[in-house]
mmCIF entry with sequence, helices, sheets and N, C-alpha, C, O atoms, coordinates in Angstrom:
data_MODEL
# 
_entry.id   MODEL 
# 
_entity.id                         1 
_entity.type                       polymer 
_entity.pdbx_number_of_molecules   1 
# 
_entity_poly.entity_id                      1 
_entity_poly.type                           'polypeptide(L)' 
_entity_poly.nstd_linkage                   no 
_entity_poly.nstd_monomer                   no 
_entity_poly.pdbx_seq_one_letter_code       MKEKKDLVSRIIDSVMNNIRNHMMIYIVIWFIVLLLDIYYVWFYE 
_entity_poly.pdbx_seq_one_letter_code_can   MKEKKDLVSRIIDSVMNNIRNHMMIYIVIWFIVLLLDIYYVWFYE 
_entity_poly.pdbx_strand_id                 A 
# 
loop_
_entity_poly_seq.entity_id 
_entity_poly_seq.num 
_entity_poly_seq.mon_id 
_entity_poly_seq.hetero 
1 1  MET n 
1 2  LYS n 
1 3  GLU n 
1 4  LYS n 
1 5  LYS n 
1 6  ASP n 
1 7  LEU n 
1 8  VAL n 
1 9  SER n 
1 10 ARG n 
1 11 ILE n 
1 12 ILE n 
1 13 ASP n 
1 14 SER n 
1 15 VAL n 
1 16 MET n 
1 17 ASN n 
1 18 ASN n 
1 19 ILE n 
1 20 ARG n 
1 21 ASN n 
1 22 HIS n 
1 23 MET n 
1 24 MET n 
1 25 ILE n 
1 26 TYR n 
1 27 ILE n 
1 28 VAL n 
1 29 ILE n 
1 30 TRP n 
1 31 PHE n 
1 32 ILE n 
1 33 VAL n 
1 34 LEU n 
1 35 LEU n 
1 36 LEU n 
1 37 ASP n 
1 38 ILE n 
1 39 TYR n 
1 40 TYR n 
1 41 VAL n 
1 42 TRP n 
1 43 PHE n 
1 44 TYR n 
1 45 GLU n 
# 
_struct_asym.id          A 
_struct_asym.entity_id   1 
# 
_struct_conf.conf_type_id            HELX_P 
_struct_conf.id                      HELX_P1 
_struct_conf.pdbx_PDB_helix_id       AA1 
_struct_conf.beg_label_comp_id       LYS 
_struct_conf.beg_label_asym_id       A 
_struct_conf.beg_label_seq_id        2 
_struct_conf.pdbx_beg_PDB_ins_code   ? 
_struct_conf.end_label_comp_id       TYR 
_struct_conf.end_label_asym_id       A 
_struct_conf.end_label_seq_id        44 
_struct_conf.pdbx_end_PDB_ins_code   ? 
_struct_conf.beg_auth_comp_id        LYS 
_struct_conf.beg_auth_asym_id        A 
_struct_conf.beg_auth_seq_id         2 
_struct_conf.end_auth_comp_id        TYR 
_struct_conf.end_auth_asym_id        A 
_struct_conf.end_auth_seq_id         44 
_struct_conf.pdbx_PDB_helix_class    1 
_struct_conf.details                 ? 
_struct_conf.pdbx_PDB_helix_length   43 
# 
_struct_conf_type.id          HELX_P 
_struct_conf_type.criteria    ? 
_struct_conf_type.reference   ? 
# 
loop_
_atom_site.group_PDB 
_atom_site.id 
_atom_site.type_symbol 
_atom_site.label_atom_id 
_atom_site.label_alt_id 
_atom_site.label_comp_id 
_atom_site.label_asym_id 
_atom_site.label_entity_id 
_atom_site.label_seq_id 
_atom_site.pdbx_PDB_ins_code 
_atom_site.Cartn_x 
_atom_site.Cartn_y 
_atom_site.Cartn_z 
_atom_site.occupancy 
_atom_site.B_iso_or_equiv 
_atom_site.pdbx_formal_charge 
_atom_site.auth_seq_id 
_atom_site.auth_comp_id 
_atom_site.auth_asym_id 
_atom_site.auth_atom_id 
_atom_site.pdbx_PDB_model_num 
ATOM 1   N N  . MET A 1 1  ? 0.888  -1.174 0.050   1.00 0.00 ? 1  MET A N  1 
ATOM 2   C CA . MET A 1 1  ? 0.007  0.066  -0.008  1.00 0.00 ? 1  MET A CA 1 
ATOM 3   C C  . MET A 1 1  ? 0.884  1.276  0.045   1.00 0.00 ? 1  MET A C  1 
ATOM 4   O O  . MET A 1 1  ? 0.606  2.288  -0.598  1.00 0.00 ? 1  MET A O  1 
ATOM 5   N N  . LYS A 1 2  ? 1.918  1.182  0.789   1.00 0.00 ? 2  LYS A N  1 
ATOM 6   C CA . LYS A 1 2  ? 2.833  2.364  0.835   1.00 0.00 ? 2  LYS A CA 1 
ATOM 7   C C  . LYS A 1 2  ? 3.499  2.578  -0.495  1.00 0.00 ? 2  LYS A C  1 
ATOM 8   O O  . LYS A 1 2  ? 3.700  3.731  -0.876  1.00 0.00 ? 2  LYS A O  1 
ATOM 9   N N  . GLU A 1 3  ? 3.818  1.653  -1.155  1.00 0.00 ? 3  GLU A N  1 
ATOM 10  C CA . GLU A 1 3  ? 4.496  1.696  -2.550  1.00 0.00 ? 3  GLU A CA 1 
ATOM 11  C C  . GLU A 1 3  ? 3.578  2.480  -3.417  1.00 0.00 ? 3  GLU A C  1 
ATOM 12  O O  . GLU A 1 3  ? 3.995  3.450  -4.050  1.00 0.00 ? 3  GLU A O  1 
ATOM 13  N N  . LYS A 1 4  ? 2.281  2.071  -3.466  1.00 0.00 ? 4  LYS A N  1 
ATOM 14  C CA . LYS A 1 4  ? 1.334  2.685  -4.327  1.00 0.00 ? 4  LYS A CA 1 
ATOM 15  C C  . LYS A 1 4  ? 1.154  4.271  -4.091  1.00 0.00 ? 4  LYS A C  1 
ATOM 16  O O  . LYS A 1 4  ? 1.072  5.110  -4.988  1.00 0.00 ? 4  LYS A O  1 
ATOM 17  N N  . LYS A 1 5  ? 1.111  4.504  -2.744  1.00 0.00 ? 5  LYS A N  1 
ATOM 18  C CA . LYS A 1 5  ? 1.006  5.937  -2.316  1.00 0.00 ? 5  LYS A CA 1 
ATOM 19  C C  . LYS A 1 5  ? 2.320  6.736  -2.771  1.00 0.00 ? 5  LYS A C  1 
ATOM 20  O O  . LYS A 1 5  ? 2.251  7.888  -3.198  1.00 0.00 ? 5  LYS A O  1 
ATOM 21  N N  . ASP A 1 6  ? 3.464  6.061  -2.649  1.00 0.00 ? 6  ASP A N  1 
ATOM 22  C CA . ASP A 1 6  ? 4.755  6.725  -3.194  1.00 0.00 ? 6  ASP A CA 1 
ATOM 23  C C  . ASP A 1 6  ? 4.615  6.954  -4.656  1.00 0.00 ? 6  ASP A C  1 
ATOM 24  O O  . ASP A 1 6  ? 4.912  8.034  -5.168  1.00 0.00 ? 6  ASP A O  1 
ATOM 25  N N  . LEU A 1 7  ? 4.169  5.952  -5.318  1.00 0.00 ? 7  LEU A N  1 
ATOM 26  C CA . LEU A 1 7  ? 4.070  6.101  -6.870  1.00 0.00 ? 7  LEU A CA 1 
ATOM 27  C C  . LEU A 1 7  ? 3.190  7.237  -7.106  1.00 0.00 ? 7  LEU A C  1 
ATOM 28  O O  . LEU A 1 7  ? 3.604  8.127  -7.850  1.00 0.00 ? 7  LEU A O  1 
ATOM 29  N N  . VAL A 1 8  ? 2.000  7.338  -6.565  1.00 0.00 ? 8  VAL A N  1 
ATOM 30  C CA . VAL A 1 8  ? 1.065  8.476  -6.801  1.00 0.00 ? 8  VAL A CA 1 
ATOM 31  C C  . VAL A 1 8  ? 1.707  9.738  -6.572  1.00 0.00 ? 8  VAL A C  1 
ATOM 32  O O  . VAL A 1 8  ? 1.660  10.632 -7.416  1.00 0.00 ? 8  VAL A O  1 
ATOM 33  N N  . SER A 1 9  ? 2.352  9.871  -5.387  1.00 0.00 ? 9  SER A N  1 
ATOM 34  C CA . SER A 1 9  ? 3.034  11.166 -5.123  1.00 0.00 ? 9  SER A CA 1 
ATOM 35  C C  . SER A 1 9  ? 4.077  11.511 -6.073  1.00 0.00 ? 9  SER A C  1 
ATOM 36  O O  . SER A 1 9  ? 4.233  12.690 -6.392  1.00 0.00 ? 9  SER A O  1 
ATOM 37  N N  . ARG A 1 10 ? 4.844  10.539 -6.579  1.00 0.00 ? 10 ARG A N  1 
ATOM 38  C CA . ARG A 1 10 ? 5.963  10.800 -7.657  1.00 0.00 ? 10 ARG A CA 1 
ATOM 39  C C  . ARG A 1 10 ? 5.266  11.262 -8.931  1.00 0.00 ? 10 ARG A C  1 
ATOM 40  O O  . ARG A 1 10 ? 5.690  12.203 -9.601  1.00 0.00 ? 10 ARG A O  1 
ATOM 41  N N  . ILE A 1 11 ? 4.122  10.521 -9.249  1.00 0.00 ? 11 ILE A N  1 
ATOM 42  C CA . ILE A 1 11 ? 3.385  10.980 -10.528 1.00 0.00 ? 11 ILE A CA 1 
ATOM 43  C C  . ILE A 1 11 ? 2.927  12.411 -10.391 1.00 0.00 ? 11 ILE A C  1 
ATOM 44  O O  . ILE A 1 11 ? 3.105  13.189 -11.329 1.00 0.00 ? 11 ILE A O  1 
ATOM 45  N N  . ILE A 1 12 ? 2.341  12.803 -9.261  1.00 0.00 ? 12 ILE A N  1 
ATOM 46  C CA . ILE A 1 12 ? 1.796  14.139 -9.017  1.00 0.00 ? 12 ILE A CA 1 
ATOM 47  C C  . ILE A 1 12 ? 2.886  15.066 -9.091  1.00 0.00 ? 12 ILE A C  1 
ATOM 48  O O  . ILE A 1 12 ? 2.734  16.129 -9.694  1.00 0.00 ? 12 ILE A O  1 
ATOM 49  N N  . ASP A 1 13 ? 4.132  14.727 -8.457  1.00 0.00 ? 13 ASP A N  1 
ATOM 50  C CA . ASP A 1 13 ? 5.137  15.625 -8.527  1.00 0.00 ? 13 ASP A CA 1 
ATOM 51  C C  . ASP A 1 13 ? 5.587  15.913 -9.919  1.00 0.00 ? 13 ASP A C  1 
ATOM 52  O O  . ASP A 1 13 ? 5.842  17.060 -10.285 1.00 0.00 ? 13 ASP A O  1 
ATOM 53  N N  . SER A 1 14 ? 5.688  14.832 -10.721 1.00 0.00 ? 14 SER A N  1 
ATOM 54  C CA . SER A 1 14 ? 6.275  15.030 -12.121 1.00 0.00 ? 14 SER A CA 1 
ATOM 55  C C  . SER A 1 14 ? 5.297  15.772 -12.953 1.00 0.00 ? 14 SER A C  1 
ATOM 56  O O  . SER A 1 14 ? 5.696  16.466 -13.889 1.00 0.00 ? 14 SER A O  1 
ATOM 57  N N  . VAL A 1 15 ? 4.019  15.663 -12.659 1.00 0.00 ? 15 VAL A N  1 
ATOM 58  C CA . VAL A 1 15 ? 2.960  16.402 -13.359 1.00 0.00 ? 15 VAL A CA 1 
ATOM 59  C C  . VAL A 1 15 ? 3.116  17.814 -13.104 1.00 0.00 ? 15 VAL A C  1 
ATOM 60  O O  . VAL A 1 15 ? 3.164  18.650 -14.007 1.00 0.00 ? 15 VAL A O  1 
ATOM 61  N N  . MET A 1 16 ? 3.204  18.104 -11.766 1.00 0.00 ? 16 MET A N  1 
ATOM 62  C CA . MET A 1 16 ? 3.348  19.513 -11.356 1.00 0.00 ? 16 MET A CA 1 
ATOM 63  C C  . MET A 1 16 ? 4.519  20.180 -11.940 1.00 0.00 ? 16 MET A C  1 
ATOM 64  O O  . MET A 1 16 ? 4.439  21.338 -12.350 1.00 0.00 ? 16 MET A O  1 
ATOM 65  N N  . ASN A 1 17 ? 5.635  19.475 -11.996 1.00 0.00 ? 17 ASN A N  1 
ATOM 66  C CA . ASN A 1 17 ? 6.944  20.053 -12.611 1.00 0.00 ? 17 ASN A CA 1 
ATOM 67  C C  . ASN A 1 17 ? 6.633  20.267 -14.100 1.00 0.00 ? 17 ASN A C  1 
ATOM 68  O O  . ASN A 1 17 ? 7.033  21.288 -14.659 1.00 0.00 ? 17 ASN A O  1 
ATOM 69  N N  . ASN A 1 18 ? 5.962  19.372 -14.726 1.00 0.00 ? 18 ASN A N  1 
ATOM 70  C CA . ASN A 1 18 ? 5.599  19.588 -16.197 1.00 0.00 ? 18 ASN A CA 1 
ATOM 71  C C  . ASN A 1 18 ? 4.831  20.750 -16.369 1.00 0.00 ? 18 ASN A C  1 
ATOM 72  O O  . ASN A 1 18 ? 5.138  21.558 -17.246 1.00 0.00 ? 18 ASN A O  1 
ATOM 73  N N  . ILE A 1 19 ? 3.784  20.940 -15.568 1.00 0.00 ? 19 ILE A N  1 
ATOM 74  C CA . ILE A 1 19 ? 2.841  22.079 -15.775 1.00 0.00 ? 19 ILE A CA 1 
ATOM 75  C C  . ILE A 1 19 ? 3.673  23.375 -15.448 1.00 0.00 ? 19 ILE A C  1 
ATOM 76  O O  . ILE A 1 19 ? 3.511  24.371 -16.154 1.00 0.00 ? 19 ILE A O  1 
ATOM 77  N N  . ARG A 1 20 ? 4.537  23.386 -14.422 1.00 0.00 ? 20 ARG A N  1 
ATOM 78  C CA . ARG A 1 20 ? 5.268  24.589 -14.210 1.00 0.00 ? 20 ARG A CA 1 
ATOM 79  C C  . ARG A 1 20 ? 6.300  24.914 -15.264 1.00 0.00 ? 20 ARG A C  1 
ATOM 80  O O  . ARG A 1 20 ? 6.572  26.087 -15.521 1.00 0.00 ? 20 ARG A O  1 
ATOM 81  N N  . ASN A 1 21 ? 6.895  23.873 -15.894 1.00 0.00 ? 21 ASN A N  1 
ATOM 82  C CA . ASN A 1 21 ? 7.799  24.090 -17.057 1.00 0.00 ? 21 ASN A CA 1 
ATOM 83  C C  . ASN A 1 21 ? 7.103  24.672 -18.237 1.00 0.00 ? 21 ASN A C  1 
ATOM 84  O O  . ASN A 1 21 ? 7.594  25.582 -18.906 1.00 0.00 ? 21 ASN A O  1 
ATOM 85  N N  . HIS A 1 22 ? 5.895  24.101 -18.486 1.00 0.00 ? 22 HIS A N  1 
ATOM 86  C CA . HIS A 1 22 ? 5.108  24.477 -19.730 1.00 0.00 ? 22 HIS A CA 1 
ATOM 87  C C  . HIS A 1 22 ? 4.476  25.920 -19.449 1.00 0.00 ? 22 HIS A C  1 
ATOM 88  O O  . HIS A 1 22 ? 4.282  26.766 -20.322 1.00 0.00 ? 22 HIS A O  1 
ATOM 89  N N  . MET A 1 23 ? 4.201  26.057 -18.154 1.00 0.00 ? 23 MET A N  1 
ATOM 90  C CA . MET A 1 23 ? 3.488  27.441 -17.957 1.00 0.00 ? 23 MET A CA 1 
ATOM 91  C C  . MET A 1 23 ? 4.296  28.599 -18.356 1.00 0.00 ? 23 MET A C  1 
ATOM 92  O O  . MET A 1 23 ? 3.740  29.585 -18.841 1.00 0.00 ? 23 MET A O  1 
ATOM 93  N N  . MET A 1 24 ? 5.664  28.549 -18.173 1.00 0.00 ? 24 MET A N  1 
ATOM 94  C CA . MET A 1 24 ? 6.506  29.574 -18.631 1.00 0.00 ? 24 MET A CA 1 
ATOM 95  C C  . MET A 1 24 ? 6.383  29.849 -20.192 1.00 0.00 ? 24 MET A C  1 
ATOM 96  O O  . MET A 1 24 ? 6.318  30.985 -20.660 1.00 0.00 ? 24 MET A O  1 
ATOM 97  N N  . ILE A 1 25 ? 6.358  28.711 -20.925 1.00 0.00 ? 25 ILE A N  1 
ATOM 98  C CA . ILE A 1 25 ? 6.303  28.714 -22.427 1.00 0.00 ? 25 ILE A CA 1 
ATOM 99  C C  . ILE A 1 25 ? 4.878  29.315 -22.780 1.00 0.00 ? 25 ILE A C  1 
ATOM 100 O O  . ILE A 1 25 ? 4.758  30.189 -23.639 1.00 0.00 ? 25 ILE A O  1 
ATOM 101 N N  . TYR A 1 26 ? 3.850  28.820 -22.102 1.00 0.00 ? 26 TYR A N  1 
ATOM 102 C CA . TYR A 1 26 ? 2.503  29.449 -22.432 1.00 0.00 ? 26 TYR A CA 1 
ATOM 103 C C  . TYR A 1 26 ? 2.441  30.856 -22.196 1.00 0.00 ? 26 TYR A C  1 
ATOM 104 O O  . TYR A 1 26 ? 1.826  31.570 -22.988 1.00 0.00 ? 26 TYR A O  1 
ATOM 105 N N  . ILE A 1 27 ? 3.097  31.405 -21.039 1.00 0.00 ? 27 ILE A N  1 
ATOM 106 C CA . ILE A 1 27 ? 3.065  32.692 -20.705 1.00 0.00 ? 27 ILE A CA 1 
ATOM 107 C C  . ILE A 1 27 ? 3.714  33.578 -21.801 1.00 0.00 ? 27 ILE A C  1 
ATOM 108 O O  . ILE A 1 27 ? 3.163  34.586 -22.242 1.00 0.00 ? 27 ILE A O  1 
ATOM 109 N N  . VAL A 1 28 ? 4.914  33.131 -22.205 1.00 0.00 ? 28 VAL A N  1 
ATOM 110 C CA . VAL A 1 28 ? 5.741  33.749 -23.128 1.00 0.00 ? 28 VAL A CA 1 
ATOM 111 C C  . VAL A 1 28 ? 4.978  33.877 -24.552 1.00 0.00 ? 28 VAL A C  1 
ATOM 112 O O  . VAL A 1 28 ? 4.911  34.919 -25.204 1.00 0.00 ? 28 VAL A O  1 
ATOM 113 N N  . ILE A 1 29 ? 4.433  32.670 -24.907 1.00 0.00 ? 29 ILE A N  1 
ATOM 114 C CA . ILE A 1 29 ? 3.526  32.708 -26.148 1.00 0.00 ? 29 ILE A CA 1 
ATOM 115 C C  . ILE A 1 29 ? 2.498  33.686 -26.117 1.00 0.00 ? 29 ILE A C  1 
ATOM 116 O O  . ILE A 1 29 ? 2.332  34.477 -27.046 1.00 0.00 ? 29 ILE A O  1 
ATOM 117 N N  . TRP A 1 30 ? 1.697  33.667 -24.941 1.00 0.00 ? 30 TRP A N  1 
ATOM 118 C CA . TRP A 1 30 ? 0.640  34.582 -24.787 1.00 0.00 ? 30 TRP A CA 1 
ATOM 119 C C  . TRP A 1 30 ? 0.908  35.956 -24.790 1.00 0.00 ? 30 TRP A C  1 
ATOM 120 O O  . TRP A 1 30 ? 0.128  36.802 -25.227 1.00 0.00 ? 30 TRP A O  1 
ATOM 121 N N  . PHE A 1 31 ? 2.128  36.206 -24.251 1.00 0.00 ? 31 PHE A N  1 
ATOM 122 C CA . PHE A 1 31 ? 2.654  37.675 -24.198 1.00 0.00 ? 31 PHE A CA 1 
ATOM 123 C C  . PHE A 1 31 ? 3.030  38.144 -25.641 1.00 0.00 ? 31 PHE A C  1 
ATOM 124 O O  . PHE A 1 31 ? 2.828  39.295 -26.027 1.00 0.00 ? 31 PHE A O  1 
ATOM 125 N N  . ILE A 1 32 ? 3.583  37.180 -26.396 1.00 0.00 ? 32 ILE A N  1 
ATOM 126 C CA . ILE A 1 32 ? 4.058  37.586 -27.782 1.00 0.00 ? 32 ILE A CA 1 
ATOM 127 C C  . ILE A 1 32 ? 2.660  37.818 -28.622 1.00 0.00 ? 32 ILE A C  1 
ATOM 128 O O  . ILE A 1 32 ? 2.559  38.727 -29.447 1.00 0.00 ? 32 ILE A O  1 
ATOM 129 N N  . VAL A 1 33 ? 1.707  36.997 -28.356 1.00 0.00 ? 33 VAL A N  1 
ATOM 130 C CA . VAL A 1 33 ? 0.473  37.148 -29.104 1.00 0.00 ? 33 VAL A CA 1 
ATOM 131 C C  . VAL A 1 33 ? -0.148 38.473 -28.660 1.00 0.00 ? 33 VAL A C  1 
ATOM 132 O O  . VAL A 1 33 ? -0.665 39.207 -29.502 1.00 0.00 ? 33 VAL A O  1 
ATOM 133 N N  . LEU A 1 34 ? -0.119 38.764 -27.518 1.00 0.00 ? 34 LEU A N  1 
ATOM 134 C CA . LEU A 1 34 ? -0.757 40.068 -26.957 1.00 0.00 ? 34 LEU A CA 1 
ATOM 135 C C  . LEU A 1 34 ? -0.062 41.222 -27.493 1.00 0.00 ? 34 LEU A C  1 
ATOM 136 O O  . LEU A 1 34 ? -0.684 42.236 -27.810 1.00 0.00 ? 34 LEU A O  1 
ATOM 137 N N  . LEU A 1 35 ? 1.247  41.116 -27.617 1.00 0.00 ? 35 LEU A N  1 
ATOM 138 C CA . LEU A 1 35 ? 1.999  42.156 -28.218 1.00 0.00 ? 35 LEU A CA 1 
ATOM 139 C C  . LEU A 1 35 ? 1.740  42.476 -29.762 1.00 0.00 ? 35 LEU A C  1 
ATOM 140 O O  . LEU A 1 35 ? 1.667  43.602 -30.254 1.00 0.00 ? 35 LEU A O  1 
ATOM 141 N N  . LEU A 1 36 ? 1.626  41.329 -30.382 1.00 0.00 ? 36 LEU A N  1 
ATOM 142 C CA . LEU A 1 36 ? 1.253  41.407 -31.750 1.00 0.00 ? 36 LEU A CA 1 
ATOM 143 C C  . LEU A 1 36 ? -0.131 41.995 -32.023 1.00 0.00 ? 36 LEU A C  1 
ATOM 144 O O  . LEU A 1 36 ? -0.404 42.712 -32.985 1.00 0.00 ? 36 LEU A O  1 
ATOM 145 N N  . ASP A 1 37 ? -0.888 41.645 -31.159 1.00 0.00 ? 37 ASP A N  1 
ATOM 146 C CA . ASP A 1 37 ? -2.316 42.187 -31.229 1.00 0.00 ? 37 ASP A CA 1 
ATOM 147 C C  . ASP A 1 37 ? -2.344 43.730 -31.018 1.00 0.00 ? 37 ASP A C  1 
ATOM 148 O O  . ASP A 1 37 ? -3.005 44.468 -31.749 1.00 0.00 ? 37 ASP A O  1 
ATOM 149 N N  . ILE A 1 38 ? -1.640 44.147 -30.046 1.00 0.00 ? 38 ILE A N  1 
ATOM 150 C CA . ILE A 1 38 ? -1.463 45.553 -29.734 1.00 0.00 ? 38 ILE A CA 1 
ATOM 151 C C  . ILE A 1 38 ? -0.899 46.316 -30.868 1.00 0.00 ? 38 ILE A C  1 
ATOM 152 O O  . ILE A 1 38 ? -1.348 47.408 -31.216 1.00 0.00 ? 38 ILE A O  1 
ATOM 153 N N  . TYR A 1 39 ? 0.187  45.661 -31.490 1.00 0.00 ? 39 TYR A N  1 
ATOM 154 C CA . TYR A 1 39 ? 0.916  46.279 -32.599 1.00 0.00 ? 39 TYR A CA 1 
ATOM 155 C C  . TYR A 1 39 ? -0.068 46.482 -33.889 1.00 0.00 ? 39 TYR A C  1 
ATOM 156 O O  . TYR A 1 39 ? -0.084 47.494 -34.589 1.00 0.00 ? 39 TYR A O  1 
ATOM 157 N N  . TYR A 1 40 ? -0.814 45.421 -34.053 1.00 0.00 ? 40 TYR A N  1 
ATOM 158 C CA . TYR A 1 40 ? -1.727 45.547 -35.118 1.00 0.00 ? 40 TYR A CA 1 
ATOM 159 C C  . TYR A 1 40 ? -2.720 46.622 -34.941 1.00 0.00 ? 40 TYR A C  1 
ATOM 160 O O  . TYR A 1 40 ? -2.978 47.435 -35.828 1.00 0.00 ? 40 TYR A O  1 
ATOM 161 N N  . VAL A 1 41 ? -3.290 46.609 -33.731 1.00 0.00 ? 41 VAL A N  1 
ATOM 162 C CA . VAL A 1 41 ? -4.391 47.693 -33.454 1.00 0.00 ? 41 VAL A CA 1 
ATOM 163 C C  . VAL A 1 41 ? -3.776 49.051 -33.607 1.00 0.00 ? 41 VAL A C  1 
ATOM 164 O O  . VAL A 1 41 ? -4.352 49.951 -34.218 1.00 0.00 ? 41 VAL A O  1 
ATOM 165 N N  . TRP A 1 42 ? -2.559 49.194 -33.026 1.00 0.00 ? 42 TRP A N  1 
ATOM 166 C CA . TRP A 1 42 ? -1.981 50.620 -33.246 1.00 0.00 ? 42 TRP A CA 1 
ATOM 167 C C  . TRP A 1 42 ? -1.801 50.947 -34.681 1.00 0.00 ? 42 TRP A C  1 
ATOM 168 O O  . TRP A 1 42 ? -2.055 52.091 -35.055 1.00 0.00 ? 42 TRP A O  1 
ATOM 169 N N  . PHE A 1 43 ? -1.385 50.048 -35.521 1.00 0.00 ? 43 PHE A N  1 
ATOM 170 C CA . PHE A 1 43 ? -1.063 50.351 -36.861 1.00 0.00 ? 43 PHE A CA 1 
ATOM 171 C C  . PHE A 1 43 ? -2.306 50.355 -37.792 1.00 0.00 ? 43 PHE A C  1 
ATOM 172 O O  . PHE A 1 43 ? -2.293 51.026 -38.824 1.00 0.00 ? 43 PHE A O  1 
ATOM 173 N N  . TYR A 1 44 ? -3.246 49.702 -37.476 1.00 0.00 ? 44 TYR A N  1 
ATOM 174 C CA . TYR A 1 44 ? -4.433 49.716 -38.450 1.00 0.00 ? 44 TYR A CA 1 
ATOM 175 C C  . TYR A 1 44 ? -5.704 50.318 -37.883 1.00 0.00 ? 44 TYR A C  1 
ATOM 176 O O  . TYR A 1 44 ? -6.810 50.000 -38.320 1.00 0.00 ? 44 TYR A O  1 
ATOM 177 N N  . GLU A 1 45 ? -5.521 51.233 -36.857 1.00 0.00 ? 45 GLU A N  1 
ATOM 178 C CA . GLU A 1 45 ? -6.712 52.024 -36.438 1.00 0.00 ? 45 GLU A CA 1 
ATOM 179 C C  . GLU A 1 45 ? -6.792 53.278 -37.233 1.00 0.00 ? 45 GLU A C  1 
ATOM 180 O O  . GLU A 1 45 ? -7.709 54.075 -37.039 1.00 0.00 ? 45 GLU A O  1 
# 
């Protein structure tokens, strides 16, 4: 039973790490898209 709990906590840990790593990528992509959006609005208004 303890091994199963260990495995579950390890899986959760790795998932959390993955989310954290990808979060930065998503934030950067979102930021770039936002900047492009602002850029287009400024130039085409």
